[in-house]
LUMDOMAR-397606 format. One record per residue (C-alpha): residue number from 1; residue in three letters; chain; x negated, y, z negated. Coordinates in Angstrom, 1 decimal, padded with zeros to 4 digits, always signed. Layout:
seq / type / mol / c1 / c2 / c3
NUM / Ala / A / X / Y / Z
...
//
This chain:
seq / type / mol / c1 / c2 / c3
1 / Met / A / -004.3 / -012.4 / +003.4
2 / Thr / A / -001.8 / -014.0 / +002.5
3 / Gly / A / +001.7 / -013.3 / +000.8
4 / Thr / A / +000.1 / -014.2 / -002.9
5 / Gln / A / -002.6 / -012.6 / -002.9
6 / Glu / A / -003.0 / -009.6 / -004.9
7 / Leu / A / -002.2 / -006.5 / -003.4
8 / Lys / A / -004.9 / -003.5 / -004.5
9 / Val / A / -005.2 / +000.6 / -003.8
10 / Tyr / A / -008.8 / +001.2 / -001.9
11 / Ala / A / -010.1 / +004.9 / -002.3
12 / Leu / A / -011.9 / +005.3 / +001.0
13 / Gly / A / -013.4 / +009.0 / +000.5
14 / Gly / A / -010.1 / +011.2 / -000.7
15 / Arg / A / -008.1 / +008.4 / +001.4
16 / Arg / A / -005.8 / +005.8 / -000.7
17 / Val / A / -005.2 / +002.8 / +001.6
18 / Val / A / -004.0 / -000.7 / +000.7
19 / Tyr / A / -003.7 / -003.5 / +003.3
20 / Val / A / -000.6 / -006.3 / +003.0
21 / Cys / A / +000.5 / -009.2 / +005.7
22 / Ala / A / +001.9 / -007.7 / +009.0
23 / Gly / A / +006.0 / -007.5 / +008.9
24 / Arg / A / +005.9 / -006.8 / +005.3
25 / Gly / A / +004.3 / -002.7 / +005.3
26 / Glu / A / +007.7 / -001.5 / +006.0
27 / Lys / A / +009.4 / -003.0 / +002.9
28 / Leu / A / +006.1 / -001.9 / +000.5
29 / Arg / A / +006.3 / +001.5 / +002.2
30 / Asp / A / +009.9 / +001.6 / +000.9
31 / His / A / +009.1 / +000.7 / -002.1
32 / Met / A / +006.2 / +003.0 / -003.2
33 / Gly / A / +008.1 / +005.8 / -001.8
34 / Thr / A / +010.5 / +005.4 / -004.4
35 / Arg / A / +008.0 / +005.4 / -006.8
36 / Gly / A / +006.2 / +008.7 / -005.5
37 / Phe / A / +003.7 / +007.3 / -003.3
38 / Pro / A / +004.9 / +008.7 / +000.2
39 / Ala / A / +002.8 / +006.5 / +003.0
40 / Gly / A / +002.0 / +006.6 / +006.6
41 / Leu / A / +002.3 / +003.0 / +008.1
42 / Ala / A / -000.3 / +001.4 / +010.6
43 / Gln / A / -000.6 / -001.9 / +012.3
44 / Ala / A / -003.5 / -004.1 / +013.5
45 / Ala / A / -004.2 / -007.4 / +014.1
46 / Gly / A / -002.4 / -009.3 / +011.6
47 / Leu / A / -002.8 / -006.5 / +008.5
48 / Asp / A / -000.4 / -003.6 / +008.0
49 / Arg / A / -001.8 / -000.6 / +006.3
50 / Leu / A / -000.3 / +001.8 / +004.0
51 / Glu / A / -002.2 / +005.3 / +004.1
52 / Leu / A / -001.2 / +007.1 / +000.8
53 / Glu / A / -001.6 / +010.7 / +000.4
54 / Arg / A / -004.8 / +011.9 / +000.3
55 / His / A / -006.2 / +012.0 / -003.5
56 / Ala / A / -003.1 / +009.9 / -004.6
57 / Asp / A / -004.3 / +008.7 / -008.2
58 / Val / A / -005.2 / +005.1 / -007.5
59 / Gly / A / -004.4 / +004.2 / -011.1
60 / Glu / A / -001.1 / +005.2 / -010.8
61 / Ala / A / -000.5 / +003.9 / -007.1
62 / Gln / A / -002.0 / +000.5 / -008.4
63 / Ala / A / +000.7 / +000.4 / -011.2
64 / Ala / A / +003.0 / +000.7 / -008.5
65 / Leu / A / +002.0 / -001.8 / -006.3
66 / Asp / A / +002.0 / -003.9 / -009.2
67 / Ala / A / +005.3 / -003.7 / -009.9
68 / Trp / A / +006.4 / -004.6 / -006.0
69 / Pro / A / +008.3 / -007.9 / -006.4
70 / Arg / A / +007.3 / -009.9 / -003.7
//
């Protein structure tokens, strides 16, 4: 995943997750939180994973994600 790659909200069962390059998750979590999507943050090899609230609206979360200045 590169910094310019399009980000996407994934619906995995009832969970909503977003993957972002390692080190960018905290800023993305802050951005999503200010737009009404609080999230947990997990870090893995080379990626940060935001876990949005269960059953968050995917379309609205994607719109907030698309508005994130990269």
